[in-house]
Backbone of each chain as ProteinMPNN parsed JSONL, in Angstrom:
{"seq_chain_A": "MSQFDNVSVLKQANVYFDGKCVSHTILLADGTRKSVGVILPSKLVFNTGAPEIMELIAGACNVKLAGETAATTYTGGQSFNVPGDSSFEIEVTDTLHYVCHFG", "coords_chain_A": {"N_chain_A": [[0.855, -1.192, 0.0], [0.716, 2.076, -0.981], [-0.013, 4.393, 0.187], [-1.454, 6.131, 3.033], [-4.791, 6.116, 4.057], [-7.599, 8.165, 4.995], [-6.599, 9.668, 7.221], [-5.175, 11.985, 9.64], [-2.96, 14.737, 9.183], [-0.234, 16.41, 10.52], [0.575, 19.788, 9.973], [2.959, 21.027, 10.575], [6.307, 20.054, 10.406], [8.633, 17.558, 11.69], [11.896, 18.201, 12.363], [15.061, 16.965, 12.347], [18.525, 16.715, 13.309], [19.733, 18.918, 11.889], [18.147, 18.898, 9.61], [18.76, 16.591, 8.286], [17.055, 14.579, 8.776], [13.681, 14.567, 8.153], [10.362, 14.604, 9.085], [6.798, 13.998, 8.944], [4.067, 13.984, 11.126], [1.47, 11.611, 11.367], [-1.927, 10.847, 12.092], [-3.921, 8.136, 12.776], [-7.343, 7.012, 12.27], [-8.06, 5.683, 14.59], [-6.564, 6.903, 16.464], [-3.94, 6.168, 16.617], [-0.525, 7.018, 16.322], [1.778, 7.741, 13.759], [4.74, 8.228, 11.73], [5.745, 9.756, 8.657], [8.608, 9.925, 6.733], [11.869, 11.208, 5.736], [15.275, 10.348, 5.47], [18.283, 11.804, 4.799], [21.338, 10.973, 2.998], [23.7, 10.089, 5.35], [25.242, 9.598, 8.588], [23.829, 8.703, 11.485], [22.696, 8.791, 14.93], [19.9, 7.596, 16.508], [17.716, 7.953, 19.244], [15.35, 5.968, 20.99], [12.078, 6.238, 22.415], [9.393, 4.968, 22.797], [9.043, 1.587, 21.54], [9.964, 1.001, 18.119], [8.948, 0.387, 14.752], [10.606, 0.476, 11.832], [9.645, 1.037, 8.692], [10.751, 0.624, 5.534], [10.351, 2.476, 2.687], [11.67, 3.255, 0.392], [15.101, 3.417, -0.729], [18.299, 2.941, 0.986], [20.139, 1.561, 3.73], [22.493, 1.064, 6.435], [22.226, -0.533, 9.471], [22.79, -0.456, 12.937], [21.866, -1.794, 15.856], [21.625, -0.807, 19.331], [24.176, -2.296, 21.195], [24.775, -4.14, 19.299], [27.378, -5.437, 17.216], [27.87, -5.61, 14.556], [26.695, -4.154, 11.526], [23.511, -4.27, 9.83], [22.233, -4.474, 6.579], [19.548, -2.747, 5.076], [16.921, -2.311, 2.723], [14.579, -0.533, 0.568], [11.258, -1.721, 1.025], [11.83, -3.45, 2.998], [11.84, -3.909, 6.626], [12.805, -2.844, 9.927], [13.109, -3.548, 13.441], [13.172, -1.634, 16.43], [14.016, -1.676, 19.82], [12.265, -0.243, 22.699], [13.305, 2.666, 24.629], [15.993, 2.721, 23.793], [18.586, 2.734, 21.31], [19.722, 3.403, 17.961], [22.166, 3.133, 15.396], [22.372, 4.594, 12.303], [23.347, 4.383, 8.99], [22.756, 6.024, 6.213], [22.754, 5.212, 2.902], [21.516, 5.579, 0.543], [19.101, 7.872, -0.147], [16.593, 7.703, 2.252], [13.267, 6.739, 2.422], [10.686, 6.532, 4.635], [8.314, 4.875, 6.868], [7.476, 5.347, 10.171], [6.487, 3.299, 12.731], [5.053, 3.323, 15.891], [5.295, 1.949, 19.246]], "CA_chain_A": [[0.0, 0.0, 0.0], [1.639, 3.207, -1.143], [-0.511, 5.577, 0.892], [-2.38, 5.998, 4.156], [-6.068, 6.774, 3.778], [-8.446, 8.555, 6.127], [-5.735, 10.02, 8.353], [-4.868, 13.399, 9.837], [-1.542, 15.048, 8.99], [0.165, 17.675, 11.12], [1.199, 20.637, 8.953], [4.348, 21.325, 10.961], [7.151, 18.857, 10.334], [9.671, 17.313, 12.687], [13.193, 18.343, 11.681], [16.128, 16.503, 13.236], [19.894, 16.665, 12.771], [19.92, 19.966, 10.865], [17.4, 18.608, 8.397], [19.119, 15.296, 7.698], [15.828, 13.787, 8.931], [12.457, 15.383, 8.152], [9.182, 13.747, 9.066], [5.489, 14.562, 9.277], [3.274, 13.096, 11.982], [0.107, 11.318, 10.919], [-2.781, 10.24, 13.122], [-4.938, 7.278, 12.188], [-8.684, 7.232, 12.795], [-8.146, 5.12, 15.942], [-5.682, 7.673, 17.347], [-2.548, 5.719, 16.478], [0.386, 7.999, 15.733], [2.906, 7.239, 12.971], [5.319, 9.345, 10.991], [6.303, 9.481, 7.336], [9.766, 10.814, 6.682], [13.017, 11.016, 4.867], [16.608, 10.58, 6.025], [19.254, 12.02, 3.719], [22.587, 10.242, 3.21], [24.385, 10.569, 6.559], [25.391, 8.582, 9.63], [23.16, 9.334, 12.623], [22.253, 7.928, 16.025], [18.571, 7.944, 17.002], [17.268, 7.347, 20.503], [13.928, 5.642, 20.988], [11.299, 6.189, 23.646], [8.596, 3.77, 22.524], [9.612, 0.719, 20.484], [9.655, 1.474, 16.764], [9.182, -0.414, 13.552], [10.956, 1.354, 10.707], [9.261, 0.424, 7.419], [11.464, 1.366, 4.5], [9.592, 2.575, 1.436], [12.683, 3.317, -0.664], [16.41, 3.806, -0.242], [19.144, 1.893, 1.563], [20.855, 1.973, 4.939], [23.111, 0.062, 7.301], [21.69, -0.257, 10.81], [23.379, -1.18, 14.06], [21.102, -1.547, 17.085], [22.449, -0.708, 20.542], [24.684, -3.59, 21.649], [25.215, -4.953, 18.168], [28.723, -5.083, 16.762], [27.875, -5.552, 13.09], [25.522, -3.513, 10.936], [22.715, -5.022, 8.866], [21.767, -3.618, 5.48], [18.123, -2.812, 4.742], [16.552, -1.481, 1.568], [13.145, -0.314, 0.387], [10.464, -2.946, 1.053], [12.155, -4.161, 4.241], [11.594, -3.212, 7.878], [13.567, -3.324, 11.091], [12.502, -3.204, 14.732], [14.059, -1.067, 17.431], [13.382, -1.751, 21.14], [12.041, 1.03, 23.377], [14.379, 3.157, 25.5], [17.233, 2.204, 23.233], [19.102, 3.61, 20.259], [20.296, 2.705, 16.813], [23.025, 3.92, 14.513], [21.94, 4.333, 10.93], [24.124, 5.003, 7.913], [21.923, 6.026, 5.013], [23.616, 5.241, 1.721], [20.659, 6.057, -0.542], [18.032, 8.608, 0.563], [15.637, 6.763, 2.832], [11.872, 7.134, 2.616], [10.253, 5.548, 5.63], [7.182, 5.067, 7.779], [7.827, 4.884, 11.513], [5.352, 2.821, 13.538], [5.447, 3.368, 17.297], [4.58, 1.212, 20.295]], "C_chain_A": [[0.891, 1.241, 0.0], [1.157, 4.468, -0.437], [-1.335, 5.197, 2.111], [-3.653, 6.736, 3.788], [-6.773, 7.134, 5.079], [-7.627, 8.846, 7.387], [-5.698, 11.55, 8.513], [-3.357, 13.578, 9.681], [-1.245, 16.377, 9.664], [0.925, 18.499, 10.076], [2.648, 20.942, 9.289], [5.143, 20.03, 11.031], [8.014, 18.712, 11.583], [10.997, 17.34, 11.939], [14.291, 17.994, 12.675], [17.48, 16.6, 12.527], [20.08, 17.648, 11.616], [19.248, 19.625, 9.543], [17.81, 17.321, 7.704], [17.924, 14.346, 7.792], [14.642, 14.737, 9.044], [11.271, 14.436, 8.133], [7.924, 14.55, 9.355], [4.711, 13.523, 10.083], [1.901, 12.866, 11.366], [-0.63, 10.596, 12.039], [-3.845, 9.422, 12.428], [-6.285, 7.512, 12.881], [-8.8, 6.721, 14.228], [-7.205, 5.827, 16.917], [-4.221, 7.261, 17.298], [-1.709, 6.777, 15.773], [1.497, 7.279, 14.968], [3.614, 8.444, 12.378], [5.818, 8.853, 9.647], [7.469, 10.444, 7.157], [10.83, 10.393, 5.717], [14.288, 11.197, 5.695], [17.576, 10.675, 4.847], [20.53, 11.238, 4.021], [23.412, 10.87, 4.332], [24.524, 9.385, 7.508], [24.899, 9.22, 10.926], [22.87, 8.309, 13.706], [20.91, 8.446, 16.535], [18.323, 7.242, 18.336], [15.773, 7.077, 20.414], [13.332, 5.804, 22.382], [10.472, 4.914, 23.57], [9.364, 2.881, 21.542], [9.17, 1.233, 19.116], [9.82, 0.362, 15.745], [9.44, 0.577, 12.426], [10.671, 0.584, 9.423], [9.885, 1.26, 6.303], [10.698, 1.311, 3.185], [10.554, 2.561, 0.245], [14.001, 3.736, -0.038], [17.171, 2.633, 0.353], [19.917, 2.431, 2.759], [21.492, 0.762, 5.616], [22.754, 0.435, 8.733], [22.391, -1.117, 11.855], [22.568, -0.817, 15.3], [22.065, -1.464, 18.26], [22.892, -2.105, 20.957], [25.152, -4.492, 20.531], [26.61, -4.505, 17.709], [28.778, -4.947, 15.243], [26.585, -4.899, 12.603], [24.818, -4.473, 9.984], [22.195, -4.045, 7.819], [20.284, -3.839, 5.215], [17.856, -1.899, 3.56], [15.033, -1.371, 1.475], [12.387, -1.629, 0.299], [10.729, -3.754, 2.305], [11.827, -3.292, 5.455], [12.602, -3.681, 8.923], [12.931, -2.786, 12.36], [13.548, -2.639, 15.674], [13.347, -1.14, 18.784], [13.14, -0.35, 21.71], [13.212, 1.383, 24.272], [15.736, 2.62, 25.065], [17.753, 3.202, 22.195], [19.545, 2.76, 19.081], [21.116, 3.682, 15.988], [22.621, 3.57, 13.09], [22.829, 5.101, 9.955], [23.284, 4.899, 6.65], [22.83, 6.19, 3.804], [22.84, 5.684, 0.481], [19.407, 6.622, 0.145], [16.871, 7.693, 0.966], [14.254, 7.406, 2.974], [11.281, 6.087, 3.554], [8.914, 5.905, 6.258], [7.643, 4.542, 9.128], [6.555, 4.553, 12.272], [5.819, 2.752, 14.987], [4.668, 2.353, 18.135], [4.382, -0.242, 20.0]], "O_chain_A": [[1.721, 1.419, 0.891], [1.837, 5.494, -0.459], [-1.847, 4.082, 2.207], [-3.605, 7.851, 3.267], [-6.574, 6.5, 6.115], [-7.923, 8.34, 8.469], [-6.133, 12.295, 7.635], [-2.578, 12.682, 10.006], [-1.929, 17.367, 9.407], [1.802, 17.984, 9.384], [3.476, 21.1, 8.391], [4.711, 19.046, 11.63], [8.108, 19.619, 12.41], [11.193, 16.584, 10.988], [14.434, 18.64, 13.713], [17.555, 16.569, 11.298], [20.517, 17.28, 10.526], [19.726, 20.019, 8.479], [17.272, 16.988, 6.648], [17.794, 13.422, 6.99], [14.605, 15.602, 9.919], [11.18, 13.564, 7.268], [7.978, 15.636, 9.932], [4.706, 12.337, 9.754], [1.25, 13.803, 10.901], [-0.044, 9.845, 12.819], [-4.588, 9.936, 11.592], [-6.35, 8.132, 13.943], [-9.57, 7.277, 15.011], [-7.064, 5.401, 18.064], [-3.362, 7.931, 17.872], [-2.122, 7.354, 14.767], [2.085, 6.321, 15.471], [3.134, 9.57, 12.511], [6.251, 7.71, 9.5], [7.332, 11.643, 7.402], [10.725, 9.397, 5.0], [14.365, 12.101, 6.527], [17.677, 9.767, 4.022], [20.779, 10.879, 5.172], [23.776, 12.044, 4.263], [23.988, 8.306, 7.257], [25.499, 10.181, 11.409], [22.806, 7.109, 13.439], [20.801, 9.602, 16.946], [18.682, 6.079, 18.516], [15.024, 7.863, 19.833], [13.988, 5.545, 23.391], [10.802, 3.907, 24.197], [10.227, 3.359, 20.806], [8.104, 1.837, 18.992], [10.706, -0.486, 15.856], [8.592, 1.412, 12.11], [11.353, -0.389, 9.101], [9.586, 2.444, 6.152], [10.434, 0.236, 2.646], [10.282, 1.932, -0.778], [14.029, 4.331, 1.039], [16.75, 1.482, 0.243], [20.3, 3.601, 2.796], [21.095, -0.384, 5.405], [22.952, 1.574, 9.158], [22.561, -2.325, 11.688], [22.581, 0.331, 15.743], [23.18, -1.983, 18.2], [22.062, -3.008, 21.061], [25.839, -5.485, 20.767], [26.959, -3.329, 17.81], [29.638, -4.246, 14.71], [25.522, -5.074, 13.199], [25.437, -5.367, 9.408], [21.773, -2.933, 8.14], [19.821, -4.977, 5.138], [18.482, -0.849, 3.412], [14.302, -2.032, 2.212], [12.806, -2.547, -0.406], [9.952, -4.645, 2.648], [11.571, -2.095, 5.325], [13.174, -4.766, 8.816], [12.305, -1.726, 12.366], [14.683, -3.115, 15.709], [12.197, -0.714, 18.894], [13.744, 0.619, 21.25], [14.014, 0.522, 24.634], [16.518, 2.129, 25.879], [17.389, 4.377, 22.216], [19.72, 1.548, 19.202], [20.813, 4.872, 15.895], [22.541, 2.398, 12.723], [23.029, 6.309, 10.088], [23.122, 3.816, 6.087], [23.571, 7.166, 3.689], [23.432, 6.113, -0.509], [18.745, 5.929, 0.918], [16.265, 7.014, 0.137], [14.105, 8.473, 3.569], [11.372, 4.889, 3.288], [8.447, 7.043, 6.198], [8.143, 3.421, 9.224], [5.669, 5.391, 12.44], [6.872, 2.181, 15.273], [3.555, 1.955, 17.794], [3.794, -0.962, 20.808]]}, "seq_chain_B": "MSQFDNVSVLKQANVYFDGKCVSHTILLADGTRKSVGVILPSKLVFNTGAPEIMELIAGACNVKLAGETAATTYTGGQSFNVPGDSSFEIEVTDTLHYVCHFG", "coords_chain_B": {"N_chain_B": [[-5.756, 26.204, 11.646], [-4.066, 23.355, 12.536], [-3.684, 20.952, 11.389], [-4.434, 18.619, 8.707], [-7.422, 16.885, 8.191], [-8.91, 13.653, 7.6], [-7.621, 12.792, 5.181], [-5.577, 11.433, 2.493], [-2.236, 10.2, 2.517], [0.727, 10.099, 0.74], [3.213, 7.636, 1.009], [5.783, 7.74, 0.036], [8.151, 10.292, -0.233], [8.679, 13.581, -1.761], [11.686, 14.635, -2.916], [13.745, 17.309, -3.327], [16.425, 19.252, -4.776], [18.771, 18.03, -3.606], [17.737, 17.333, -1.138], [17.285, 19.672, 0.192], [14.752, 20.522, 0.031], [11.965, 18.846, 1.136], [9.026, 17.094, 0.69], [5.698, 15.811, 1.36], [3.05, 14.347, -0.399], [-0.386, 15.057, -0.158], [-3.763, 13.957, -0.356], [-6.925, 15.243, -0.621], [-10.34, 14.508, 0.401], [-11.961, 15.197, -1.738], [-10.33, 14.826, -3.858], [-8.5, 16.78, -4.342], [-5.114, 17.798, -4.58], [-2.416, 18.44, -2.426], [0.627, 19.609, -0.863], [2.696, 18.933, 1.973], [5.484, 20.324, 3.461], [9.046, 20.92, 3.927], [11.537, 23.404, 3.718], [14.93, 23.706, 3.897], [17.368, 26.032, 5.258], [18.586, 27.921, 2.621], [19.181, 28.963, -0.786], [17.111, 28.92, -3.412], [15.698, 28.11, -6.644], [12.492, 27.668, -7.748], [10.415, 26.13, -10.149], [7.151, 26.559, -11.457], [4.291, 24.626, -12.406], [1.321, 24.333, -12.352], [-0.492, 27.123, -10.913], [0.483, 28.228, -7.635], [-0.215, 28.36, -4.142], [1.658, 29.242, -1.487], [1.576, 28.399, 1.706], [2.755, 29.453, 4.687], [3.78, 27.77, 7.49], [5.619, 27.862, 9.536], [8.783, 29.506, 10.147], [11.009, 31.465, 8.01], [11.467, 33.498, 5.08], [12.812, 35.01, 2.087], [11.341, 36.127, -0.807], [11.372, 36.203, -4.31], [9.485, 36.762, -7.023], [9.287, 35.655, -10.469], [10.433, 38.149, -12.618], [10.273, 40.127, -10.745], [12.118, 42.648, -9.027], [12.82, 43.154, -6.453], [13.007, 41.414, -3.335], [10.49, 39.952, -1.199], [9.774, 39.634, 2.217], [8.59, 36.851, 4.018], [6.914, 35.23, 6.701], [6.138, 32.592, 9.1], [2.667, 31.906, 9.187], [1.974, 33.604, 7.213], [1.222, 33.867, 3.648], [2.103, 33.295, 0.188], [1.494, 33.92, -3.292], [2.079, 32.187, -6.345], [2.304, 32.511, -9.814], [1.13, 30.271, -12.462], [3.213, 28.228, -14.613], [5.664, 29.553, -14.19], [8.228, 30.972, -12.12], [10.001, 31.109, -8.986], [12.308, 32.706, -6.806], [13.661, 31.67, -3.829], [14.87, 32.487, -0.696], [15.595, 30.883, 2.063], [15.66, 31.703, 5.374], [15.124, 30.875, 7.88], [14.346, 27.686, 8.825], [11.785, 26.458, 6.812], [8.451, 25.58, 7.169], [5.838, 24.375, 5.366], [2.657, 24.502, 3.569], [1.693, 23.554, 0.415], [-0.554, 24.704, -1.901], [-2.215, 23.836, -4.81], [-3.188, 24.977, -8.12]], "CA_chain_B": [[-5.873, 24.73, 11.749], [-2.694, 22.859, 12.523], [-3.605, 19.654, 10.72], [-5.446, 18.219, 7.748], [-8.132, 15.68, 8.633], [-9.585, 12.843, 6.589], [-6.877, 12.873, 3.925], [-4.623, 10.366, 2.199], [-0.841, 10.666, 2.485], [1.631, 9.191, 0.039], [4.319, 7.256, 1.895], [7.053, 8.174, -0.55], [8.269, 11.756, -0.245], [9.294, 14.278, -2.884], [12.95, 15.2, -2.439], [14.302, 18.211, -4.33], [17.638, 20.011, -4.438], [19.606, 17.26, -2.669], [17.125, 17.246, 0.193], [17.005, 20.995, 0.775], [13.284, 20.573, 0.082], [11.342, 17.525, 1.28], [7.58, 17.229, 0.907], [4.824, 14.644, 1.199], [1.809, 14.676, -1.088], [-1.628, 14.635, 0.489], [-4.942, 13.996, -1.218], [-8.149, 15.485, 0.132], [-11.445, 13.615, 0.063], [-12.519, 15.569, -3.051], [-9.324, 14.562, -4.888], [-7.525, 17.881, -4.396], [-3.762, 17.442, -4.173], [-1.607, 19.471, -1.786], [1.79, 18.979, -0.253], [3.226, 19.503, 3.213], [6.916, 20.151, 3.296], [10.064, 21.699, 4.63], [12.713, 23.859, 2.966], [16.022, 24.05, 4.809], [18.019, 27.282, 4.894], [19.243, 27.793, 1.314], [18.642, 29.876, -1.797], [16.705, 27.991, -4.46], [14.727, 28.578, -7.634], [11.467, 26.669, -8.06], [9.552, 26.367, -11.303], [5.773, 26.115, -11.236], [3.432, 24.214, -13.502], [0.081, 24.969, -11.916], [-0.294, 28.194, -9.922], [0.646, 27.71, -6.278], [-0.252, 29.222, -2.956], [2.564, 28.717, -0.464], [1.106, 28.792, 3.043], [3.9, 29.221, 5.578], [3.369, 27.352, 8.836], [6.658, 28.362, 10.444], [10.021, 29.807, 9.461], [11.109, 32.773, 7.362], [12.103, 33.464, 3.761], [12.714, 36.153, 1.192], [10.843, 35.552, -2.063], [11.337, 37.076, -5.481], [8.787, 36.113, -8.129], [9.864, 35.946, -11.784], [10.144, 39.495, -13.091], [10.389, 41.092, -9.657], [13.507, 43.052, -8.787], [13.072, 43.153, -5.006], [12.415, 40.283, -2.616], [9.566, 40.249, -0.105], [9.978, 38.7, 3.333], [7.391, 36.193, 4.545], [7.196, 34.376, 7.864], [5.065, 31.682, 9.479], [1.37, 32.564, 9.326], [1.703, 34.322, 5.974], [1.188, 33.081, 2.408], [2.337, 34.048, -1.049], [0.968, 33.27, -4.497], [2.991, 32.108, -7.483], [1.552, 32.191, -11.033], [1.479, 29.039, -13.154], [4.254, 28.3, -15.66], [6.533, 30.65, -13.816], [9.257, 30.531, -11.188], [10.302, 32.047, -7.902], [13.56, 32.499, -6.085], [13.368, 31.726, -2.393], [15.997, 32.394, 0.225], [15.067, 30.501, 3.375], [16.579, 32.172, 6.425], [14.797, 30.065, 9.059], [13.708, 26.483, 8.242], [10.413, 26.753, 6.405], [7.434, 24.529, 7.16], [4.818, 24.965, 4.482], [1.67, 23.724, 2.825], [1.57, 24.071, -0.949], [-1.872, 24.505, -2.516], [-2.049, 23.942, -6.26], [-4.327, 25.194, -9.013]], "C_chain_B": [[-4.485, 24.134, 11.578], [-2.562, 21.5, 11.841], [-4.677, 19.52, 9.646], [-6.104, 16.95, 8.266], [-8.735, 14.958, 7.431], [-8.927, 12.965, 5.212], [-6.092, 11.573, 3.703], [-3.229, 10.986, 2.121], [-0.01, 9.648, 1.723], [2.838, 8.913, 0.922], [5.667, 7.708, 1.343], [7.06, 9.691, -0.681], [8.741, 12.257, -1.601], [10.552, 14.956, -2.339], [13.574, 16.021, -3.563], [15.592, 18.839, -3.831], [18.459, 19.299, -3.359], [19.049, 17.249, -1.256], [16.927, 18.588, 0.871], [15.499, 21.197, 0.897], [12.736, 19.156, 0.11], [9.85, 17.74, 1.511], [6.884, 15.89, 0.772], [3.521, 15.112, 0.561], [0.624, 14.201, -0.266], [-2.781, 14.83, -0.482], [-6.166, 14.192, -0.34], [-9.264, 14.575, -0.371], [-12.009, 13.924, -1.325], [-11.501, 15.395, -4.178], [-8.28, 15.656, -5.013], [-6.172, 17.419, -3.858], [-3.074, 18.657, -3.559], [-0.304, 18.809, -1.358], [2.158, 19.704, 1.03], [4.732, 19.269, 3.173], [7.759, 21.09, 4.123], [11.109, 22.148, 3.612], [13.758, 24.31, 3.98], [16.671, 25.361, 4.36], [18.878, 27.116, 3.637], [18.624, 28.836, 0.4], [18.359, 29.04, -3.029], [15.772, 28.675, -5.451], [13.775, 27.441, -7.962], [10.709, 27.097, -9.306], [8.159, 25.852, -11.0], [5.153, 25.619, -12.527], [2.095, 24.891, -13.26], [0.427, 26.164, -11.019], [-0.218, 27.584, -8.521], [0.359, 28.793, -5.245], [0.631, 28.545, -1.92], [2.117, 29.295, 0.877], [2.224, 28.444, 4.023], [3.408, 28.934, 6.999], [4.351, 27.889, 9.872], [7.899, 28.64, 9.62], [9.99, 31.179, 8.807], [11.854, 32.657, 6.043], [11.936, 34.797, 3.051], [12.393, 35.598, -0.186], [10.838, 36.607, -3.162], [10.662, 36.297, -6.605], [9.482, 36.484, -9.437], [9.466, 37.362, -12.203], [10.245, 40.556, -12.011], [11.864, 41.428, -9.431], [13.834, 43.023, -7.303], [12.377, 41.959, -4.368], [11.47, 40.79, -1.527], [9.774, 39.2, 0.981], [8.634, 38.153, 3.818], [7.788, 35.31, 5.722], [5.967, 33.506, 8.163], [3.762, 32.427, 9.736], [0.991, 33.334, 8.075], [1.687, 33.358, 4.787], [1.657, 33.944, 1.255], [1.889, 33.207, -2.239], [2.008, 33.275, -5.599], [2.165, 31.751, -8.717], [1.978, 30.84, -11.611], [2.538, 29.282, -14.212], [5.204, 29.468, -15.413], [7.63, 30.114, -12.893], [9.358, 31.529, -10.044], [11.614, 31.652, -7.25], [13.246, 32.644, -4.61], [14.66, 31.559, -1.601], [15.414, 32.098, 1.604], [16.09, 30.884, 4.436], [16.324, 31.443, 7.742], [13.937, 28.913, 8.547], [12.209, 26.666, 8.043], [9.549, 25.495, 6.444], [6.27, 25.099, 6.365], [3.78, 23.947, 4.032], [1.593, 24.365, 1.45], [0.215, 23.675, -1.511], [-1.719, 24.75, -4.013], [-3.34, 24.367, -6.944], [-5.14, 26.434, -8.693]], "O_chain_B": [[-3.812, 24.388, 10.579], [-1.461, 20.96, 11.727], [-5.693, 20.214, 9.672], [-5.419, 16.039, 8.73], [-9.028, 15.56, 6.399], [-9.599, 13.21, 4.21], [-5.965, 10.739, 4.599], [-3.064, 12.137, 1.716], [-0.046, 8.458, 2.035], [3.415, 9.827, 1.511], [6.583, 8.02, 2.105], [6.105, 10.293, -1.172], [9.147, 11.482, -2.467], [10.479, 15.758, -1.407], [13.893, 15.487, -4.626], [15.824, 18.946, -2.627], [18.798, 19.889, -2.333], [19.803, 17.164, -0.287], [16.452, 18.644, 2.006], [15.028, 21.944, 1.755], [13.011, 18.359, -0.787], [9.455, 18.476, 2.416], [7.402, 14.959, 0.155], [2.965, 16.143, 0.938], [0.623, 13.087, 0.258], [-2.775, 15.738, -1.313], [-6.418, 13.406, 0.573], [-9.148, 13.953, -1.427], [-12.482, 13.021, -2.015], [-11.768, 15.769, -5.32], [-7.282, 15.484, -5.711], [-6.089, 16.748, -2.83], [-3.14, 19.761, -4.099], [-0.15, 17.593, -1.475], [1.964, 20.913, 1.163], [5.196, 18.165, 2.89], [7.269, 21.918, 4.891], [11.519, 21.371, 2.749], [13.503, 25.182, 4.811], [16.534, 25.753, 3.201], [19.779, 26.279, 3.596], [17.662, 29.509, 0.769], [19.287, 28.503, -3.633], [15.142, 29.686, -5.139], [14.202, 26.373, -8.403], [10.402, 28.275, -9.492], [8.005, 24.816, -10.352], [5.452, 26.125, -13.608], [1.775, 25.899, -13.89], [1.51, 26.211, -10.436], [-0.802, 26.53, -8.269], [0.649, 29.971, -5.449], [0.377, 27.407, -1.524], [2.254, 30.488, 1.147], [2.593, 27.278, 4.167], [2.718, 29.746, 7.615], [3.951, 28.319, 10.954], [8.066, 28.091, 8.531], [9.063, 31.96, 9.021], [12.755, 31.831, 5.895], [11.052, 35.594, 3.366], [13.084, 34.706, -0.68], [10.373, 37.731, -2.977], [11.195, 35.295, -7.083], [10.179, 37.496, -9.512], [8.291, 37.722, -12.144], [10.297, 41.749, -12.312], [12.74, 40.585, -9.624], [14.998, 42.882, -6.929], [11.301, 41.545, -4.8], [11.625, 41.895, -1.007], [9.932, 38.016, 0.686], [7.673, 38.899, 4.002], [8.866, 34.717, 5.732], [4.907, 33.669, 7.558], [3.748, 33.453, 10.417], [-0.175, 33.681, 7.886], [2.081, 32.197, 4.901], [1.618, 35.172, 1.328], [1.9, 31.977, -2.205], [2.735, 34.253, -5.77], [1.4, 30.787, -8.681], [3.051, 30.329, -11.289], [2.735, 30.414, -14.655], [5.5, 30.257, -16.311], [7.915, 28.917, -12.9], [8.858, 32.651, -10.132], [11.979, 30.481, -7.151], [12.636, 33.628, -4.19], [15.429, 30.622, -1.813], [14.811, 32.969, 2.231], [17.239, 30.444, 4.398], [17.193, 31.396, 8.613], [12.911, 29.142, 7.906], [11.47, 26.984, 8.975], [9.877, 24.48, 5.831], [5.778, 26.186, 6.667], [3.98, 22.734, 4.099], [1.444, 25.581, 1.335], [-0.128, 22.495, -1.591], [-1.154, 25.763, -4.426], [-4.436, 24.151, -6.427], [-6.123, 26.72, -9.376]]}, "name": "protein", "num_of_chains": 2, "seq": "MSQFDNVSVLKQANVYFDGKCVSHTILLADGTRKSVGVILPSKLVFNTGAPEIMELIAGACNVKLAGETAATTYTGGQSFNVPGDSSFEIEVTDTLHYVCHFGMSQFDNVSVLKQANVYFDGKCVSHTILLADGTRKSVGVILPSKLVFNTGAPEIMELIAGACNVKLAGETAATTYTGGQSFNVPGDSSFEIEVTDTLHYVCHFG"}
């Protein structure tokens, strides 16, 4: 499915890391919050509050979860899970389009 | 109104100018297409197909429409109109959050 239907979209974006990551928050009819975003080629560390599922729509990245010694490569069509109250290091090698699912 | 309700959102973003501009397309219930986006501090020239209304949610920029000799400053809460089949030069001085209305 290439789009979300029947959702609300916040007009103001979330801008992280000097714009290397830009996302917009969407709210589903049942109140669930997700975000749709882009990460430009860069190497960043994100901290999580709630657990996250990162669904990759397009692009490519190498991801190392907290405690891992080796990175795993993910590309568009794949997803990876991040535990809550944790962090992950992500090296984006091809501009990443993603949906972030929380909780 | 800080959000759009009952819309569809395309999961894949539009990335222009090496990521200086990132937007997501939204579709209203009546089929109208808009976009919500961010322009990072930079000086860019955009070309228009359809006429556009740029509604600024937050940030600041200096805008010079095609044919204008002086730029006009706009900030969050303001809007500016761009004719179709034209262009505008925009110098973003504070990260711009915007909604683009077409047609």
